[in-house]
C-alpha positions as CSV (number, residue, x, y, z in Angstrom):
1,X,140.1,122.4,66.9
2,X,138.1,123.1,63.2
3,X,136.0,125.5,62.2
4,X,133.1,122.8,62.2
5,X,133.7,122.0,65.8
6,X,133.9,125.6,66.7
7,X,130.1,125.8,64.9
8,X,128.9,123.0,67.3
9,X,129.9,124.7,70.1
10,X,128.8,127.9,69.1
11,X,125.5,125.7,68.6
12,X,125.5,124.7,72.1
13,X,126.2,127.7,73.9
14,X,123.4,129.1,71.7
15,X,121.0,126.1,73.0
16,X,123.0,126.8,76.8
17,X,121.5,130.2,76.8
18,X,117.9,129.7,75.0
19,X,117.2,127.3,77.9
20,X,118.3,129.4,80.9
21,X,117.2,132.6,79.3
22,X,113.6,131.8,77.8
23,X,111.9,129.3,80.0
24,X,113.8,129.8,83.7
25,X,114.7,133.4,83.0
26,X,111.2,134.9,82.2
27,X,109.8,132.7,84.8
28,X,111.8,134.1,87.2
29,X,112.6,137.8,86.2
30,X,109.6,138.5,84.2
31,X,106.7,136.7,85.4
32,X,108.1,136.5,88.9
33,X,109.4,139.7,89.9
34,X,107.6,141.5,86.9
35,X,104.0,140.1,87.4
36,X,104.3,138.5,91.0
37,X,104.3,134.8,90.0
38,X,105.8,132.3,92.6
39,X,106.0,128.8,91.5
40,X,104.8,126.2,93.2
41,X,107.0,123.0,94.7
42,X,106.2,121.2,92.0
43,X,107.3,124.4,89.9
44,X,110.4,124.5,91.5
45,X,111.5,120.9,90.3
46,X,110.9,121.4,86.7
47,X,113.2,124.6,87.0
48,X,115.8,122.9,89.0
49,X,115.8,119.9,86.1
50,X,116.3,122.6,83.5
51,X,119.0,124.6,85.3
52,X,120.7,120.9,85.4
53,X,120.5,120.5,82.0
54,X,122.0,123.6,81.2
55,X,124.7,123.2,83.7
56,X,125.8,119.8,81.8
57,X,125.5,121.9,78.0
58,X,128.2,123.9,80.2
59,X,130.5,120.9,80.9
60,X,130.2,120.0,77.1
61,X,131.3,123.8,76.0
62,X,134.0,123.4,78.6
63,X,135.6,119.5,78.5
64,X,134.4,118.6,75.0
65,X,131.7,116.2,73.9
66,X,131.5,113.0,76.0
67,X,129.0,110.4,76.1
68,X,128.6,110.7,79.8
69,X,127.3,114.2,79.5
70,X,124.7,113.0,76.8
71,X,123.9,110.7,79.5
72,X,123.3,113.3,82.3
73,X,121.5,115.3,79.7
74,X,119.3,112.2,78.9
75,X,118.8,111.7,82.9
76,X,118.1,115.3,84.0
77,X,115.8,115.5,81.4
78,X,113.6,112.2,81.8
79,X,113.8,113.3,85.6
80,X,112.3,116.9,84.0
81,X,109.6,115.4,82.1
82,X,108.2,113.3,84.7
83,X,108.2,116.1,87.1
84,X,106.1,117.8,84.3
85,X,104.0,115.3,83.6
86,X,103.5,114.8,87.5
87,X,102.7,118.5,87.4
88,X,100.1,118.9,84.3
89,X,98.4,115.6,84.9
90,X,96.2,116.6,87.8
91,X,94.9,119.7,85.2
92,X,94.6,117.9,82.1
93,X,91.3,117.1,82.7
94,X,89.8,120.3,84.0
95,X,87.4,122.0,82.2
96,X,88.4,124.3,79.1
97,X,90.0,127.2,80.4
98,X,90.4,125.8,83.6
99,X,93.9,125.9,85.7
100,X,96.5,128.4,87.3
101,X,99.5,130.5,86.8
102,X,100.1,132.9,84.2
103,X,99.6,131.6,80.8
104,X,101.9,131.8,77.7
105,X,100.6,131.6,74.2
106,X,97.6,129.8,75.5
107,X,99.1,127.5,77.7
108,X,100.0,127.7,81.7
109,X,103.5,127.9,82.8
110,X,103.7,124.3,84.4
111,X,102.5,122.7,80.9
112,X,105.5,124.1,78.7
113,X,107.6,121.9,80.7
114,X,106.6,118.9,78.9
115,X,107.4,120.4,75.7
116,X,110.5,121.8,76.5
117,X,111.7,118.3,78.2
118,X,110.3,116.4,75.0
119,X,112.2,118.9,72.7
120,X,115.5,118.1,74.2
121,X,114.8,114.2,74.0
122,X,114.6,114.8,70.7
123,X,117.4,117.1,70.1
124,X,119.5,114.5,71.8
125,X,118.2,111.7,69.6
126,X,118.9,113.5,66.6
127,X,122.7,114.2,68.0
128,X,123.6,110.5,68.6
129,X,121.7,109.3,65.3
130,X,124.6,112.0,63.1
131,X,127.3,111.4,65.3
132,X,127.4,107.7,66.1
133,X,130.6,106.6,67.4
134,X,132.2,110.0,67.1
135,X,131.2,111.2,70.5
136,X,134.5,111.9,72.0
137,X,136.0,115.5,71.2
138,X,139.1,116.8,73.0
139,X,140.2,113.6,73.9
140,X,143.5,114.6,75.5
141,X,141.3,115.8,78.7
142,X,142.7,119.4,78.2
143,X,140.3,122.7,78.7
144,X,138.4,124.0,76.0
145,X,139.6,127.6,75.6
146,X,136.1,129.5,74.9
147,X,135.0,131.8,72.7
148,X,133.6,135.6,73.8
149,X,130.0,134.2,72.4
150,X,130.6,130.6,74.5
151,X,131.3,132.9,77.5
152,X,128.1,134.3,77.5
153,X,126.8,131.2,78.2
154,X,128.2,131.1,81.4
155,X,127.6,134.3,82.1
156,X,123.7,133.8,81.6
157,X,123.3,130.5,83.8
158,X,125.2,132.1,87.0
159,X,123.1,135.7,86.3
160,X,119.8,133.4,85.7
161,X,120.9,131.3,88.5
162,X,121.9,134.1,91.1
163,X,118.1,136.3,90.4
164,X,116.5,132.5,91.3
165,X,118.1,132.2,94.4
166,X,116.7,135.4,95.3
167,X,113.1,134.6,94.7
168,X,114.2,131.0,96.4
169,X,115.4,132.0,99.4
170,X,112.7,135.4,99.7
171,X,110.0,133.5,98.9
172,X,110.7,129.6,99.9
173,X,112.9,130.2,102.6
174,X,116.2,128.5,103.8
175,X,115.9,124.4,104.7
176,X,114.1,123.2,106.3
177,X,111.7,125.7,105.2
178,X,110.2,124.0,101.6
179,X,108.0,125.1,98.8
180,X,104.2,125.6,98.5
181,X,101.9,123.7,97.0
182,X,99.5,127.3,96.4
183,X,101.9,129.9,96.8
184,X,101.2,133.6,97.3
185,X,102.5,136.2,95.1
186,X,105.8,137.4,95.1
187,X,106.5,140.0,97.6
188,X,109.9,142.2,98.1
189,X,109.3,142.6,102.1
190,X,109.6,140.2,104.3
191,X,106.0,140.4,105.5
192,X,104.7,138.9,102.2
193,X,107.4,136.0,102.8
194,X,105.4,133.1,103.6
195,X,107.8,130.3,105.1
196,X,106.3,126.7,105.4
197,X,107.1,123.2,106.4
198,X,103.9,122.0,105.4
199,X,104.7,119.9,102.9
200,X,107.2,117.7,104.4
201,X,104.0,116.0,106.0
202,X,103.0,114.8,102.5
203,X,106.7,114.0,101.4
204,X,106.6,111.9,104.7
205,X,103.7,109.9,104.3
206,X,104.1,106.3,103.1
207,X,105.0,106.3,99.6
208,X,102.9,104.3,96.8
209,X,103.3,105.1,92.8
210,X,99.7,105.0,92.4
211,X,99.5,108.4,94.9
212,X,95.8,108.8,95.2
213,X,94.6,106.4,93.3
214,X,96.2,103.6,96.5
215,X,93.0,102.2,97.5
216,X,91.9,98.6,98.5
217,X,90.3,96.6,96.1
218,X,86.7,95.7,97.4
219,X,86.5,92.9,100.2
220,X,83.8,90.3,99.3
221,X,83.5,88.4,102.4
222,X,82.0,89.4,105.5
223,X,83.9,92.6,106.4
224,X,85.3,92.2,110.1
225,X,85.9,96.4,110.5
226,X,82.2,96.3,110.7
227,X,79.6,94.4,112.7
228,X,77.4,97.1,114.3
229,X,74.2,97.5,112.2
230,X,73.2,101.4,111.3
231,X,69.9,100.6,112.8
232,X,69.3,98.4,116.1
233,X,65.4,98.3,114.8
234,X,63.6,97.7,111.8
235,X,61.1,95.5,109.4
236,X,61.7,91.9,109.3
237,X,61.3,89.7,106.4
238,X,58.9,86.4,106.2
239,X,60.7,83.6,103.9
240,X,58.9,81.9,101.5
241,X,60.9,80.2,99.7
242,X,64.5,78.6,98.7
243,X,65.4,77.8,95.0
244,X,68.6,76.1,94.0
245,X,70.2,78.0,91.7
246,X,71.1,75.8,88.2
247,X,74.3,73.6,88.9
248,X,75.4,74.8,85.3
249,X,76.2,78.6,86.7
250,X,80.0,79.4,87.7
251,X,81.1,81.1,89.9
252,X,80.1,83.1,93.0
253,X,76.7,85.3,92.3
254,X,77.7,88.9,92.9
255,X,74.7,90.8,91.8
256,X,70.9,89.7,90.7
257,X,68.3,91.6,89.4
258,X,64.8,90.7,87.8
259,X,62.3,92.5,85.2
260,X,58.8,92.3,85.9
261,X,57.4,92.7,82.1
262,X,60.2,90.5,80.7
263,X,59.8,88.1,83.7
264,X,63.6,87.3,83.5
265,X,66.1,87.0,86.2
266,X,69.7,88.6,85.5
267,X,72.9,87.4,87.5
268,X,76.4,88.1,87.4
269,X,79.2,86.4,89.0
270,X,82.8,87.0,89.7
271,X,84.3,85.1,86.7
272,X,82.6,87.3,84.2
273,X,79.3,85.6,83.5
274,X,76.0,86.9,83.3
275,X,73.0,84.4,83.2
276,X,69.8,85.3,82.1
277,X,67.5,83.1,84.0
278,X,63.4,82.2,83.8
279,X,60.9,83.8,86.6
280,X,61.6,80.9,88.4
281,X,65.2,80.4,88.4
282,X,65.3,77.2,87.1
283,X,66.2,77.7,83.4
284,X,68.9,79.4,81.7
285,X,67.9,81.2,78.7
286,X,70.9,82.8,77.7
287,X,74.3,83.1,79.1
288,X,77.5,84.7,78.1
289,X,81.2,85.2,79.9
290,X,82.4,88.9,79.1
291,X,86.1,89.3,78.2
292,X,87.3,91.7,80.7
293,X,90.5,93.2,79.2
294,X,88.9,93.6,75.7
295,X,88.5,97.8,75.1
296,X,87.8,98.5,78.6
297,X,89.4,97.1,81.5
298,X,86.6,95.4,83.8
299,X,87.4,94.3,87.1
300,X,85.2,91.8,88.9
301,X,81.5,92.4,88.2
302,X,79.4,93.5,91.3
303,X,76.2,94.9,89.6
304,X,73.7,94.0,87.1
305,X,70.9,96.3,85.9
306,X,67.6,96.1,83.4
307,X,67.4,99.5,82.0
308,X,64.9,98.2,79.5
309,X,62.8,94.6,79.1
310,X,65.9,93.7,76.7
311,X,68.8,95.4,77.7
312,X,71.0,95.0,80.7
313,X,73.9,96.4,82.1
314,X,76.5,95.1,84.0
315,X,79.1,96.9,85.8
316,X,82.7,95.9,87.2
317,X,83.8,97.7,90.8
318,X,86.4,100.2,89.2
319,X,82.7,101.6,87.0
320,X,83.5,99.9,84.1
321,X,80.5,98.6,82.2
322,X,78.7,96.7,79.6
323,X,75.5,97.4,77.8
324,X,74.3,93.8,76.6
325,X,71.0,93.5,74.5
326,X,69.0,90.3,74.1
327,X,68.6,89.7,70.3
328,X,67.4,86.4,69.0
329,X,69.2,86.5,65.6
330,X,72.6,87.4,67.5
331,X,75.2,84.7,66.7
332,X,77.9,83.7,69.6
333,X,80.4,83.4,66.6
334,X,79.9,87.2,65.7
335,X,80.6,88.2,69.5
336,X,84.2,87.1,69.4
337,X,86.0,90.6,70.6
338,X,83.6,90.9,73.3
339,X,82.8,87.7,74.8
340,X,84.6,84.5,75.6
341,X,81.7,82.2,75.8
342,X,78.3,82.4,75.6
343,X,74.8,81.2,73.8
344,X,73.5,82.6,70.8
345,X,70.8,85.4,71.0
346,X,72.7,87.7,73.3
347,X,75.3,90.4,71.8
348,X,77.1,93.2,73.4
349,X,75.9,97.0,72.2
350,X,78.1,99.5,74.3
351,X,81.2,99.5,76.7
352,X,82.5,102.3,78.7
353,X,83.2,103.9,82.1
354,X,81.1,106.3,84.0
355,X,83.2,109.0,85.7
356,X,82.3,110.6,88.9
357,X,83.7,113.7,91.0
358,X,83.2,113.1,94.4
359,X,83.4,109.2,94.3
360,X,86.8,109.3,92.0
361,X,88.7,107.8,94.5
362,X,86.4,104.7,95.9
363,X,85.4,101.6,94.3
364,X,81.6,100.5,94.2
365,X,79.8,96.9,94.6
366,X,76.3,98.2,93.4
367,X,74.4,99.4,90.4
368,X,70.4,100.3,90.0
369,X,68.2,102.0,87.6
370,X,65.8,104.7,88.0
371,X,62.8,104.1,85.5
372,X,61.3,107.3,86.1
373,X,64.6,109.6,85.8
374,X,65.7,107.0,83.4
375,X,69.5,107.0,85.6
376,X,71.8,104.7,86.5
377,X,72.6,104.7,90.7
378,X,75.7,104.3,92.2
379,X,77.3,103.7,96.1
380,X,80.9,104.3,96.9
381,X,82.4,102.0,99.0
382,X,84.0,104.2,102.0
383,X,87.8,103.0,102.4
384,X,90.6,104.3,105.2
385,X,91.1,107.6,102.9
386,X,87.6,108.1,101.7
387,X,85.1,107.1,104.3
388,X,82.4,108.2,102.6
389,X,79.2,106.8,100.8
390,X,78.5,108.6,98.2
391,X,75.2,108.4,95.6
392,X,75.9,109.2,92.1
393,X,73.7,108.8,89.3
394,X,74.4,108.8,85.4
395,X,72.3,109.8,82.3
396,X,71.4,106.5,80.1
397,X,71.4,108.9,77.4
398,X,75.5,109.2,77.1
399,X,76.3,107.6,80.6
400,X,77.6,111.1,81.8
401,X,77.2,112.7,85.2
402,X,74.3,113.6,85.9
403,X,74.3,114.0,89.8
404,X,76.1,113.6,93.2
405,X,75.4,113.2,97.1
406,X,76.8,112.7,100.0
407,X,74.8,110.1,102.0
408,X,77.1,108.7,104.9
409,X,80.0,110.3,106.3
410,X,81.6,109.4,110.2
411,X,85.2,109.9,111.2
412,X,84.7,107.0,113.9
413,X,82.6,104.1,112.4
414,X,83.6,102.9,109.0
415,X,80.8,103.3,106.6
416,X,78.6,101.0,105.1
417,X,79.4,98.9,102.1
418,X,76.6,98.2,100.1
419,X,76.9,94.7,97.7
420,X,73.6,95.3,95.7
421,X,70.9,98.0,95.4
422,X,67.4,98.4,93.7
423,X,64.9,100.5,93.5
424,X,60.9,100.5,94.3
425,X,58.4,103.2,94.0
426,X,61.6,105.9,94.2
427,X,63.4,104.5,97.4
428,X,66.2,102.7,97.4
429,X,67.2,99.3,99.1
430,X,70.9,98.5,99.4
431,X,72.1,95.2,101.3
432,X,74.5,95.2,103.4
433,X,76.1,92.1,104.1
434,X,78.7,93.1,107.1
435,X,76.0,94.3,109.3
436,X,73.1,91.7,107.8
437,X,70.7,94.6,107.3
438,X,69.1,96.0,104.1
439,X,69.3,99.7,104.5
440,X,66.7,101.8,103.3
441,X,67.4,105.4,101.3
442,X,65.3,107.8,100.2
443,X,65.7,108.3,96.5
444,X,65.1,112.1,97.3
445,X,67.0,112.4,100.7
446,X,70.7,112.9,101.4
447,X,70.7,109.9,104.5
448,X,69.9,106.5,105.0
449,X,66.9,106.5,107.1
450,X,66.2,103.0,108.2
451,X,66.6,99.1,107.7
452,X,65.0,95.8,107.4
453,X,66.5,93.3,109.5
454,X,67.6,89.9,107.8
455,X,68.1,86.2,109.1
456,X,71.3,85.4,109.7
457,X,72.9,84.1,106.7
458,X,75.9,85.4,104.2
459,X,73.3,87.6,101.7
460,X,75.5,89.0,98.8
461,X,72.5,89.8,96.2
462,X,69.2,91.3,96.1
463,X,66.8,91.6,93.9
464,X,63.1,93.3,93.9
465,X,60.0,90.8,93.0
466,X,56.7,92.1,92.2
467,X,57.4,95.1,94.5
468,X,56.2,93.1,97.8
469,X,58.8,90.9,97.7
470,X,62.7,90.7,97.8
471,X,65.0,87.5,96.2
472,X,68.2,87.5,98.4
473,X,71.0,85.4,97.2
474,X,73.4,83.1,99.5
475,X,75.8,80.7,97.4
476,X,73.7,78.5,95.1
477,X,70.6,79.6,97.0
478,X,67.9,81.8,95.7
479,X,65.5,82.5,98.7
480,X,62.1,84.9,98.3
481,X,60.9,87.2,101.2
482,X,57.9,88.8,101.4
483,X,57.8,92.5,103.5
């Protein structure tokens, strides 16, 4: 064997010892035995992937550099980087300084997995680039003779593997026991060992690539799962008049709002249209069709609200929004990036996402504006995983979270689905189309307090008209009711 090949395998031996001693050895011997830090179930998977990477380097030293070994290195590294990203993904967006486990150079131990596996893949790409087609070494298949330095890599691997086996057996236990989500500190005495099979239940649940984000999309027709009204008694409405909406409106109306100062109605449809109409709901003053994929993915529009006489906010069921302003000098040709079509006199100002905490794993179907506090209000839709209604408020200054409050939870009955929400004098009125009622929520309370009965129909949108009247939309008909 040439000196050049020998130097190459010495580098492989050094890399092998670096991988097994630094991340795996330090994590087990120093952090574990020394500082009492135990790995969680995801930490164990990252550590196992590193051991398999190191084991593959030992095969390379023993049997020569072969394409199948490089393939194994890439395979184990992709598994490792997936597990590292899976592990750190739940902590990336925490506030500064938050996390768990010990830190190395300011980074929590689980974060280092991303750096290490990324470095392995980078080094492999360099090796493949420079070696080209000269991958096969030791073509006769004979076992390579190992120098003392290279043999040290084998000794290091089995020593660290032995220590990890001790930690795994004592702290996790033999099968069928499995790792912990939140392990307790390391203990040498059996009284401190916590063997558990708890995490098997999580692994045996129906699998979804989206994890906790696998929530069903909102259902926009009558929901057969809920037929009982929340309140068996309540006020009723008196019908005033019906108005047929302009035939030019395209799509099903999802929400409607009215501004008393500008005397303009705003409504959105399921085809990403925003229409601004006059007070009589007869003439379309402005309209645009929003591009839902430009810059921010906006799911089907479900809410609209005036936040000033000339500013309107529309929102999708995934809490992504667009702020649109009436501007007589605006030209539709200048709005190509945001609008698919529309009229002059209207422009886009802001796009963004509303980020919540308690309702993170829930969609919405409504939006309201509180002029007194200058806040946006949304209500979450209950689902099979999170049967709660969360009232969430956001500042209209920076669109960041101001407050959250749970206003409904019932383990036995699916919660109400509020398809339209409006505010009058610190009272929130929410349209519940499935139970055919308008639910009343005091702006300062934490629960629905009453209801207004609706006549039979399939109402989907609600607006407040001059404080003493409601406008309810069913299909192409807007009906005015008085309280």
